[in-house]
C-alpha positions in Angstrom: -19.6 -63.4 32.3 -19.9 -59.6 32.0 -16.1 -59.2 32.6 -15.3 -61.6 29.7 -17.6 -59.7 27.3 -16.0 -56.4 28.2 -12.5 -57.9 27.8 -13.4 -59.2 24.4 -14.6 -55.8 23.2 -11.5 -54.1 24.5 -9.2 -56.6 22.7 -11.1 -56.4 19.4 -11.0 -52.6 19.5 -7.3 -52.6 20.2 -6.4 -55.0 17.4 -8.8 -53.6 14.8 -7.8 -50.0 15.3 -4.1 -50.5 15.2 -2.2 -49.5 12.1 -0.7 -52.3 10.1 3.0 -52.0 9.7 4.3 -52.4 6.2 7.0 -55.1 5.9 9.6 -54.8 3.2 9.8 -57.7 0.7 13.3 -59.1 1.0 12.8 -62.0 -1.4 14.2 -60.3 -4.6 17.4 -59.3 -2.7 17.8 -62.8 -1.3 17.2 -64.3 -4.8 19.8 -62.1 -6.3 22.3 -62.9 -3.6 21.8 -66.7 -3.8 21.8 -66.8 -7.7 25.0 -64.7 -8.0 27.8 -66.7 -9.6 30.7 -65.8 -7.3 32.2 -69.3 -6.7 30.8 -69.6 -3.2 28.8 -72.8 -2.6 25.1 -72.1 -2.1 25.1 -73.4 1.5 27.7 -70.8 2.5 26.3 -67.7 0.7 24.4 -66.6 3.8 27.6 -65.3 5.4 29.3 -66.0 8.7 26.2 -67.6 10.3 25.9 -70.2 7.5 29.7 -70.9 7.8 29.4 -71.5 11.5 26.3 -73.7 11.1 28.1 -75.7 8.4 31.3 -76.2 10.5 29.2 -77.2 13.6 27.3 -79.7 11.5 30.5 -81.2 10.0 32.1 -81.4 13.5 29.0 -83.2 14.9 28.9 -85.6 11.9 32.6 -86.5 12.3 32.3 -86.9 16.0 29.1 -89.0 15.6 30.6 -91.2 13.0 33.7 -91.8 15.1 31.6 -92.6 18.1 29.5 -95.1 16.1 32.6 -96.9 14.9 34.0 -97.0 18.4 30.8 -98.5 19.8 30.6 -101.1 16.9 34.3 -102.1 17.6 33.5 -102.4 21.4 30.4 -104.5 20.6 32.3 -106.8 18.2 35.1 -107.6 20.7 34.3 -110.1 23.4 34.8 -109.0 26.9 37.6 -110.8 28.8 36.4 -112.6 31.9 38.7 -112.3 35.0 
């Protein structure tokens, strides 16, 4: 029990005495970037990472739709008995 009390005091001293780091507010810059009228769709304004995520999503959607249609066709056709 004594060890836990000592550990608690050490932890509380460590966290309370540490200096808080100031974080820069990036919201105004992001708002300006996304509201800029430059002809780019809003889902691609984030740069290359957004373009990659968009293309991956579209590829999975097309593949998934094709797979569903294939499975529906397979389920609709009766199996031939040998």
